[in-house]
C-alpha positions as CSV (number, residue, x, y, z in Angstrom):
1,M,90.8,127.0,124.6
2,L,93.9,128.4,123.7
3,N,95.5,126.6,120.5
4,C,99.1,126.7,118.4
5,V,98.7,126.1,115.0
6,Y,101.9,125.7,112.6
7,R,100.7,127.9,109.5
8,L,102.2,127.9,106.0
9,V,102.6,132.1,105.7
10,A,104.7,131.9,102.2
11,P,106.9,128.6,100.8
12,R,108.7,127.4,102.8
13,I,107.9,129.3,105.7
14,F,106.1,128.0,108.7
15,E,105.6,129.9,111.9
16,P,103.5,129.4,115.1
17,V,100.1,131.0,115.7
18,E,98.1,131.1,118.9
19,L,94.6,131.3,118.6
20,E,91.0,131.1,120.9
21,V,89.2,128.1,120.0
22,P,86.0,128.1,121.0
23,L,84.0,125.1,122.3
24,F,80.2,125.3,121.8
25,G,78.0,122.4,121.4
26,D,78.6,118.5,122.9
27,D,79.2,116.8,119.6
28,L,83.0,118.1,119.8
29,V,86.1,116.2,120.1
30,I,89.4,117.2,121.0
31,V,92.3,115.2,119.9
32,R,96.1,115.3,120.2
33,P,98.1,114.7,116.9
34,T,100.2,111.9,117.0
35,H,100.9,110.9,113.5
36,L,100.7,113.1,110.7
37,S,101.7,112.1,106.9
38,I,102.5,114.4,104.0
39,C,101.0,114.4,101.1
40,N,101.9,116.1,97.7
41,A,98.9,118.7,98.1
42,D,100.9,119.6,101.4
43,I,104.0,119.9,99.0
44,R,102.2,121.6,96.1
45,Y,101.7,124.8,98.9
46,Y,105.0,123.9,100.9
47,L,107.0,125.0,97.3
48,G,104.3,127.3,96.2
49,R,103.3,125.4,93.1
50,R,100.1,126.7,92.7
51,D,98.6,129.7,91.3
52,P,99.3,133.3,92.7
53,E,95.3,133.7,93.1
54,V,94.8,130.6,94.7
55,L,97.8,130.8,97.6
56,A,96.5,134.4,98.3
57,R,93.2,133.6,99.2
58,K,94.6,130.4,101.2
59,L,97.3,131.3,103.3
60,P,98.0,131.1,105.6
61,M,97.1,127.9,106.6
62,A,98.0,124.7,108.8
63,L,98.8,122.0,106.0
64,I,98.3,117.7,106.6
65,H,94.9,116.1,105.5
66,E,96.4,112.7,106.8
67,G,96.4,111.9,110.4
68,I,96.0,110.1,113.7
69,G,95.8,111.3,117.0
70,Q,94.7,110.5,120.4
71,V,91.1,111.8,122.6
72,I,91.8,114.6,124.9
73,N,88.3,115.1,125.8
74,D,84.5,113.7,123.8
75,F,82.0,116.0,125.3
76,S,79.7,113.5,124.2
77,G,80.9,110.8,126.4
78,Q,81.1,108.0,123.6
79,L,85.2,107.9,123.3
80,K,87.4,107.7,126.6
81,S,90.7,109.6,126.5
82,G,93.1,108.3,124.8
83,T,91.2,106.3,122.4
84,R,93.0,106.3,119.1
85,V,91.1,108.2,116.4
86,V,91.5,108.5,112.9
87,M,90.9,112.4,111.8
88,L,88.4,112.9,108.8
89,P,89.6,116.4,107.6
90,N,86.4,116.8,105.0
91,N,83.5,119.0,107.1
92,P,80.6,119.0,105.5
93,H,77.7,121.4,106.2
94,E,75.0,119.6,104.9
95,T,73.3,116.5,102.8
96,D,72.7,115.8,99.3
97,A,70.5,113.1,98.2
98,Y,72.6,112.6,95.2
99,I,75.9,114.7,95.9
100,A,78.5,113.2,98.1
101,E,79.7,114.7,101.4
102,N,83.2,115.2,99.7
103,Y,81.7,116.9,96.4
104,L,79.6,119.4,98.1
105,Q,80.6,122.7,97.6
106,S,79.4,123.5,101.0
107,S,81.9,121.4,102.6
108,E,85.1,122.2,104.2
109,F,88.4,120.4,103.6
110,C,91.3,120.6,106.7
111,G,94.8,121.6,104.5
112,S,92.7,123.4,101.7
113,G,91.3,126.7,102.7
114,F,90.8,125.5,106.4
115,D,93.2,124.7,109.0
116,G,95.1,121.0,108.6
117,F,96.6,118.9,111.6
118,M,99.7,120.8,111.7
119,Q,98.2,122.0,115.3
120,E,98.5,121.3,119.4
121,F,95.2,120.4,119.4
122,V,92.4,119.6,117.1
123,V,88.6,120.5,117.4
124,L,86.3,118.5,115.4
125,P,82.7,117.2,115.1
126,R,82.1,113.9,116.6
127,S,81.4,112.6,112.9
128,R,84.8,113.4,111.5
129,V,86.2,111.2,114.0
130,L,86.7,107.3,114.0
131,E,88.2,105.0,116.2
132,I,91.6,102.8,115.3
133,P,91.3,99.1,116.1
134,Q,94.4,98.5,118.6
135,G,97.4,96.8,117.0
136,I,97.8,98.7,113.5
137,D,101.3,100.4,113.2
138,C,100.6,103.9,113.7
139,N,103.1,104.8,110.4
140,V,100.6,103.4,108.4
141,A,97.1,104.6,110.1
142,A,98.8,107.7,109.5
143,F,97.9,107.6,105.8
144,T,94.2,106.2,106.4
145,E,93.0,108.9,104.6
146,L,94.8,108.3,101.1
147,V,93.6,104.6,101.4
148,S,90.3,105.8,101.6
149,V,90.5,108.0,98.9
150,A,91.8,104.6,96.8
151,V,88.8,102.5,98.3
152,H,85.9,105.3,97.9
153,A,87.8,105.5,93.5
154,V,87.5,101.7,93.3
155,R,83.3,102.1,94.7
156,R,82.2,104.7,92.2
157,F,84.3,102.4,89.9
158,E,81.9,99.5,90.9
159,R,78.9,102.3,89.9
160,F,80.0,103.2,86.9
161,S,81.7,100.3,85.5
162,H,79.8,97.2,83.1
163,G,79.9,94.0,85.0
164,R,83.1,92.9,82.6
165,R,86.1,93.4,85.1
166,D,88.7,90.9,84.3
167,V,91.5,92.6,83.2
168,V,92.0,96.3,84.4
169,G,94.9,98.5,84.0
170,V,96.6,101.0,86.1
171,W,98.7,104.2,84.9
172,G,100.9,105.0,87.8
173,D,103.9,103.9,89.9
174,G,103.2,106.0,93.0
175,N,101.6,105.9,96.1
176,V,98.1,106.3,94.7
177,G,98.5,104.0,92.2
178,F,99.9,101.4,94.5
179,I,97.1,101.8,97.4
180,V,94.5,101.9,94.1
181,S,96.1,98.3,93.0
182,L,96.3,96.6,96.2
183,I,92.3,97.8,96.5
184,L,91.6,96.0,93.7
185,R,93.6,92.9,94.8
186,I,91.9,92.9,97.7
187,L,88.3,93.1,96.7
188,Y,88.6,91.5,93.2
189,P,91.1,88.1,93.9
190,D,90.3,86.8,90.5
191,M,90.2,90.0,88.5
192,H,94.1,90.3,86.3
193,I,95.8,93.7,87.2
194,F,98.6,95.4,85.5
195,V,99.9,98.5,86.7
196,V,102.0,100.9,84.0
197,G,104.5,103.2,85.5
198,H,108.1,105.5,84.6
199,N,110.2,103.7,86.8
200,E,111.0,100.2,87.2
201,S,112.7,99.6,90.8
202,K,109.7,101.6,91.7
203,L,107.2,98.8,89.9
204,G,109.2,96.0,91.7
205,D,107.2,96.9,95.5
206,F,104.2,96.0,93.4
207,T,104.7,92.5,94.0
208,F,100.3,91.6,94.3
209,V,99.7,92.2,90.2
210,N,99.5,89.9,88.1
211,E,102.2,92.8,86.2
212,T,103.7,95.8,85.6
213,L,105.1,97.3,82.8
214,L,106.9,100.2,81.5
215,S,105.1,102.9,80.1
216,D,107.5,103.1,76.9
217,D,107.1,99.5,76.0
218,V,103.6,100.2,74.4
219,D,103.5,96.7,72.4
220,A,103.4,94.8,75.3
221,I,100.6,96.9,76.7
222,P,97.3,94.1,76.7
223,L,93.5,94.9,75.7
224,F,91.8,95.9,78.9
225,D,88.4,96.1,80.4
226,H,88.6,99.5,82.5
227,A,91.5,101.7,83.7
228,F,92.6,103.7,86.7
229,E,94.8,106.7,86.0
230,C,97.0,107.6,89.2
231,C,100.0,109.9,87.4
232,G,98.6,113.4,87.5
233,G,101.3,116.0,86.7
234,T,102.8,115.8,83.2
235,G,102.6,112.2,83.6
236,S,98.7,112.4,82.7
237,M,98.7,113.3,79.3
238,Q,100.6,110.1,78.5
239,A,98.7,107.8,80.9
240,I,95.4,108.8,79.7
241,E,96.4,108.9,75.9
242,Q,97.5,105.5,76.4
243,I,94.5,104.3,77.9
244,I,92.2,105.4,75.4
245,D,94.8,104.2,73.0
246,Y,94.1,100.3,74.3
247,I,91.4,99.8,76.4
248,M,88.1,98.1,74.6
249,P,85.2,99.9,73.8
250,E,82.6,101.3,76.4
251,G,85.5,101.1,79.5
252,T,85.5,103.0,82.3
253,I,88.3,105.1,83.3
254,S,89.0,106.4,86.7
255,L,90.9,110.1,86.7
256,M,92.8,110.2,89.6
257,G,95.9,112.2,89.2
258,V,96.1,115.9,90.0
259,S,97.4,118.1,86.9
260,E,97.8,121.8,87.4
261,N,97.8,122.3,83.7
262,A,94.8,121.1,80.6
263,V,95.4,118.0,79.8
264,P,94.2,117.2,75.8
265,L,92.1,114.8,75.4
266,N,91.2,112.4,72.1
267,T,87.4,113.1,72.4
268,R,87.2,111.4,68.9
269,M,88.4,108.1,70.2
270,V,86.6,108.7,73.1
271,L,83.0,108.9,71.2
272,E,84.0,105.9,68.7
273,K,84.7,103.7,71.4
274,G,81.6,104.9,73.9
275,L,84.0,105.2,76.9
276,R,83.5,106.6,80.3
277,L,84.9,108.9,82.4
278,F,84.6,109.9,86.1
279,G,86.5,111.8,88.2
280,S,87.2,110.8,92.0
281,S,88.6,112.8,95.1
282,R,89.3,113.1,98.2
283,S,86.8,110.4,100.3
284,G,84.1,110.9,103.2
285,R,83.1,109.0,106.4
286,E,81.6,106.1,104.9
287,D,84.7,105.7,103.0
288,F,86.8,105.6,106.0
289,I,84.6,102.8,107.7
290,E,84.9,100.8,105.2
291,T,89.0,101.6,105.4
292,V,89.1,100.6,108.7
293,A,86.8,97.8,108.7
294,L,89.8,96.6,105.9
295,F,92.2,97.0,108.3
296,E,90.7,94.6,110.5
297,T,89.0,91.7,108.3
298,R,91.6,91.4,105.7
299,P,94.7,92.4,107.5
300,E,97.2,90.9,104.8
301,I,96.6,94.8,103.3
302,L,98.9,96.0,106.4
303,G,101.5,94.5,105.6
304,Y,101.9,95.6,101.7
305,L,100.7,99.5,102.9
306,S,103.7,99.2,105.4
307,A,106.2,99.2,102.7
308,L,105.1,102.4,101.7
309,V,106.7,104.2,105.8
310,G,109.5,105.9,104.6
311,A,111.4,108.9,106.4
312,M,110.2,109.3,110.0
313,F,110.6,112.4,112.1
314,R,109.8,113.7,115.2
315,V,108.4,116.7,115.4
316,S,109.2,119.3,118.2
317,S,109.7,122.6,116.8
318,V,109.3,124.4,113.4
319,S,112.5,123.7,112.0
320,D,111.7,120.1,112.2
321,I,108.6,120.4,110.2
322,T,110.7,122.4,108.1
323,Q,112.7,119.2,107.3
324,A,110.6,116.5,107.2
325,F,108.9,118.8,104.4
326,E,112.6,118.7,103.1
327,A,113.4,115.4,103.0
328,D,109.9,114.5,101.5
329,L,111.2,116.5,98.2
330,R,113.7,114.3,97.8
331,K,112.0,110.9,98.1
332,S,110.8,109.0,95.1
333,M,108.1,106.9,97.0
334,G,106.4,106.0,100.1
335,K,104.8,108.5,103.1
336,T,106.9,110.3,104.8
337,I,106.3,110.5,108.6
338,M,105.9,113.1,110.9
339,K,105.7,112.0,115.0
340,W,104.3,115.1,116.2
341,G,105.2,115.8,119.5
342,I,105.0,119.9,119.2
């Protein structure tokens, strides 16, 4: 089958290329993408803000790992043509009794070394698609992957943290901080959740948490049991420093923010307080299943997530793709959605 793939060949330059896609086996599903969501990781590639060695190794490559589409053909016969599905970007080739699929080094991840969803058609194993319930806003469903990452991080927090979870702090007023705080509120209705951020206007969107604080107002930060760092970039250093200063002994710190530079760590206080730090990245099929189940059983979550839907672009050409990415650079909050018609 011939397929047109829209690849980033150099910073800010997309080119279409036709590829022959082999269709072997009865476990494959052909999906026509309909709604794609731009992630900060896509922007880093788009701007060339990765090490030159990384760019040389991974480009040319189709971007986007957040998206939904319609089934064109399910060779197993389980999904009917036209069924709306979320596409899972992580493709594992083995299982491990101790290591989750999203941490296996042998797994392939769309949009990070392997072509992402900016394609005419996406061919995936049956296990890498999941049906979306009817009635869910397509623009929200487009970033189901990002929600599943938050669900994954919260479930890891439950595994690694002690049972006193009365007060939890979230550092970061962006999309990840918003969604992590929301998942915590849905799963822990009695938890006191506070969010620390830089932007007072963005913090105003966190209407479901108990309190919001500006990072400069350190005297207002309460003592807390556990924390999530969702800043990334240059903000990681200050966030981790504040968390270590104000967290209670034997607390757990979930690290989720991606930084291209080394972040200093106050190991003296980590040792003195007996803290536990753990990282969370990406997600697996079970996290997607739980996320879709939350969409069905707790529909109020969809209303809050709809506040993150920002600019929407109908994409029917390479210039439309570029326009969407350039617009995403100018946003301060929310998700840029491409209605994929190319």
